[in-house]
N, C-alpha and C positions, 0 to 999 in steps of 0.2 A: 402796570398791566402785564399779566402773564399769559402767554399763548396757550390755548387749549385747542383740541381738534375742532370744536364748534366755532371758536372765534377765528381759527385759521381760514375756514371757508367764508366767514363773514367779511374778512379783511381782503379777500382776493382782489376786488376791483381796484384797490390802491397799491398793491404790492408790486406787480410788474411795471406799472407806470413809474413808480419810484426808482426802480433799478434802471429803467431806460433813460429817465431824466438825468440821473447821476452820471451815466455813461456819456450822454449827449453834452453835458456841461464840461467835460474834461476830455483830454486826449487819451483816455483809458482804453484798455482792451477787454476788461471784464469788470462789471459792477455787480455787487452782491448785497443782499439785505438779510440780516439776521434779526430775529425778535426773541426776547426773553421768554423762555418756556420752562416747563418742568423737566426734570431728568426722565427720559423715556426710553433711550436706547443704550443705557449704561453698559449692559453686559457685552454688547457687540461694538461699542463706540471706539473708534480709533484713538480718541483723545482721553480715554478713561484713566490712564496713568497720571494725567495732569489734573484730574478732577477728583479731589479727595472727598468732597461732600456728596456729590452726585444727586443733588436735589433740584438745582436749576442750572440752565445753560442757555447758550444762544442757539436758536434753531434757524437753519438756512431756509428762507421762505421765498426768495426770488433771486434770479440770476439773469443778467443781460450782457450781450457781447459775444465772446467766444463760445460760450455754452449756456444753455438754459437748464442744464441738469441740476437737480437739488440733492444728489446723492454724493458719495465719495467720502474721503477721510475728514473733510472739513465741513460736513453738514451740521456738525455740532461743535461748539466752542465752549470750553469750561469758562465760567465767570470768575475773574480774579487771578487765575493762574496762567493766563496766556496774554499776549500783547493785545489782541483783539478783545479778549474777555475782560480786560481791565477798563475798556472804554466806558461800559455802563456804570462802573464804579467811580471813576474819576470824572466822567461826563466832560471829558476834554478830548479833542481830536488826537489821533495818533498818526505819526508820520514815520516812514522808513524808506531809506534809499541805499543802494549799493549793488554789488554783484548778486546774481541769482543765488549763489551759495550763501551769502549773508542773509538774504531774505528767508531762505529755506531754514537756516539755523534759528531764526526767530519764530519758526512755526507758522509762517504765513501761508505757505503753499508747498507743493511738492517740487523738489529741485529740478526734476526732468521737465516738468511743465513750465516752470519759470525760465529755464534755459531755452527751451524750444521757442517760447514767445518773447524772449529777450526782455523780460519784465525786470525793471530796475527801480521802480518806485511804487509805493503803496500808501494810501491814506484812508483812515477810518474815522467816521464822524458819528457822534451819538444821536440817537433819535429820542427826543424828550417830549413828554406830554403830561400835563397835569402835575408838573413838578417831579416827575419820575423819569428815569431812563428806561425806555421800553425796547430798545434795540440798537442796532448799528447798521449804517450803510457804508460800504467800502468800495474803493476803486483800485484796480491794479493798472499800472502805467509803465511806459518806457522811461519816464522821468517823474520827479515829484511835480505836483501841480503848481502852476504859477499862482501869484496872489489873486488874480482875477478868477482862476478856476477854483481855488480854495473857497473864495467868498461865494461863488455860485453853488458849490457843493453844500456849503453850510446852509445857504438859503433853501436849497432843495430839501435838505434834511428837516429843516424847520417846517416847511409846508407839508412834506410827506408825513411827519409825525402828527400834525394836526388832522390830516385826512384819515390816518390809521386810527388815532384815538377817537375821533368823532364818529367814525364808522362803527367801531366796536361799541361805543357808548350808545349809539342810536339803536343798534340791534338789541342790546340789553334792555334799553328803554322800552322798545316795542313789546318785549316779553313781559316786562314789569307792568306795563300799561294793561295788557290783557289780564294778567293775574290779579291786579288791584280791582279792575272793573268787575271781574267774576266774584271776588271776595265781597265787594260792596253790595252786589246784587243779592248774595245769599244772606247778608246781615240786615237788609232793609225790610222792616215789617211790611206785610202786604197792605197796599192801599196808601202808604206814605211815600212822599217824594224822596228819592235817593239823594244823599249828599253828593257833592262833587269831589271825590277823592283823587281825581286825576289832575287837579289844578297844578300841584307841584310838578307832576310829570310833564305837563304841557309846557311849563316854564323851562324845564330841562331840555325838552325837545326843541324849544325855540332857540336856546343857546347853541345846541348842537348844530341845527340847520344853519344858523347864522355863521358859525365857525366854518362850516363846509363852503358856504357861499363866499366867504372871504377868501378861502383857499382857491376857489374856481373863478374869482373875479366877477361873481354874479351870474356865471353861466349855469344854466339848469340842464339843458339838453346836450346830447352828444357824448362821445366816449369818455371825455374828461370833464363832463358836467357834474353838477351836484347830484342829480338823480342817479347817475351811474355809480357814483361813490357810495350813495346811501342805498343802492340796490332797490330803487323805486322807479316806477314809470314816471316820465316827466309830467304827465297829466295829474298823477297822484301827488307829486311834490308841489305842483302849482296849487292844487286844492289845499294842501297842508299850509302853504304860505298864506293863502287867503283866510283860512280858518284861524291861524295863529296871528294874523295881522302883521306878517313880515313883508317888508318891502325889500326885494333883493338888491336894489340899488343902495338903499340906506344901510343894508347889512355890510356892504363892501366899502362904504364911505365915499362912493363915487357919486358925482352929480349925474343927473339924467341927460 
């Protein structure tokens, strides 16, 4: 999944909650989320010297803790030629600890900022969906995370990636559904019943909704419910559940 301006807006409901959850799960001071996207700010990017191809990079899309700003010299990270940028390629967590000067030398943040906030630990975890790395979630800390904190961060990254991937897929699916329906209507001779070209899309929609329901534990309403993630009204989602024959309790594997 590559980030585009359209998908950035579509993913908004899941981005900040992911950063906030990563921060809450650790003793961090700043949590950030980057998603893979096209090279778009290459001429003015502070990281351009480390990015020979300038075709794809990590885009900073959410920040929680000390700042919510999405600008600055680390709003883009080259893929492959930086420590954080290698995480989508290796699909393995990256850890670093030491004095602020050591972390700054690894290109993780500005030395003045690291020193001012006494940051001595950093961990970045890949976001994976559909067999691909779609981004990175990272936390700056006063120390490296404990085993419990690392496990929690990994779990949050897994859930967050499902939410992001499912949300993006659902928005694309809605567009495809409308396009297919319009095309089928144009091709059907007058007076003849139209075939059902939407059945494959309905099956895809079912899988996406079930993925999101598993992510929310079956919750439909509320700021962290499936309807908010899918950018739908709860009543609309309940209607879709009924039409598609989805039992939200069955989707999560929980007993009623």
